[in-house]
C-alpha positions in Angstrom: 0.0 0.0 0.0 1.5 3.4 -0.9 2.3 5.8 1.8 0.1 8.9 2.0 1.6 12.2 1.0 2.7 14.4 3.9 0.3 17.2 4.6 1.2 20.9 4.6 0.7 21.0 8.4 3.1 18.1 9.1 5.8 19.7 6.8 5.2 23.0 8.6 5.7 21.3 12.0 9.0 19.9 10.8 10.1 23.3 9.5 9.3 24.9 12.9 11.1 22.1 14.8 14.2 22.4 12.6 14.2 26.2 12.9 14.0 25.9 16.7 16.8 23.3 16.8 19.0 25.6 14.7 18.2 28.5 17.0 19.1 26.5 20.2 22.3 25.1 18.5 23.4 28.6 17.5 22.7 30.1 20.9 24.6 27.2 22.6 27.5 27.7 20.2 27.6 31.4 21.1 27.7 30.6 24.8 30.5 28.2 24.2 32.5 30.8 22.2 31.9 33.4 25.0 33.4 30.9 27.5 36.4 30.2 25.2 37.1 33.9 24.9 36.8 34.3 28.6 39.5 31.7 29.1 41.7 32.5 26.0 41.3 36.3 26.1 41.9 38.6 23.1 44.5 36.4 21.6 41.7 34.4 20.0 40.8 37.3 17.8 43.9 37.4 15.8 43.5 36.3 12.2 46.1 33.5 12.4 44.1 31.8 15.2 41.5 29.1 14.5 39.4 30.5 17.3 38.9 33.7 15.3 37.4 31.7 12.4 35.1 29.7 14.7 33.9 32.9 16.2 33.0 34.4 12.8 31.2 31.2 11.8 29.2 31.1 15.0 28.3 34.7 14.7 27.1 34.3 11.1 24.6 31.8 12.4 22.7 34.6 14.1 22.9 37.0 11.1 21.6 34.8 8.3 18.5 36.6 7.0 16.0 33.8 7.2 17.1 32.4 10.5 17.5 35.3 12.9 16.5 34.5 16.4 13.6 37.0 16.4 12.2 35.5 13.1 12.4 31.9 14.4 10.6 32.9 17.6 8.0 34.7 15.5 7.5 31.5 13.4 7.2 29.4 16.5 4.6 31.7 18.1 2.5 31.9 15.0 2.7 28.1 14.7 1.6 27.5 18.3 -1.3 29.9 18.0 -2.3 28.7 14.6 -1.6 32.0 12.9 -0.6 31.8 9.2 3.1 32.5 8.7 2.4 35.2 6.1 0.1 37.3 8.3 1.2 41.0 8.5 2.1 43.2 10.3 4.7 41.0 11.9 5.5 43.1 14.9 2.2 44.2 16.3 
């Protein structure tokens, strides 16, 4: 028997879960980098240091246009309250 196609709502649920997982992972990575810099100090900011590259990579995770923390929280809130994702105005 063929499997039924996934519904829009189940795909939307997966999208929200993945977005939240990405948000949590990014925030945890930022906390880890803060701890590393607290231990290592400013030496980690020099270009020839691997820590500098890791910091930039982690920081970009919060700046990517479609995955900013505020946007992910907005998607989650709309999802939990059953509000369509494309409803405007977004901020009240």
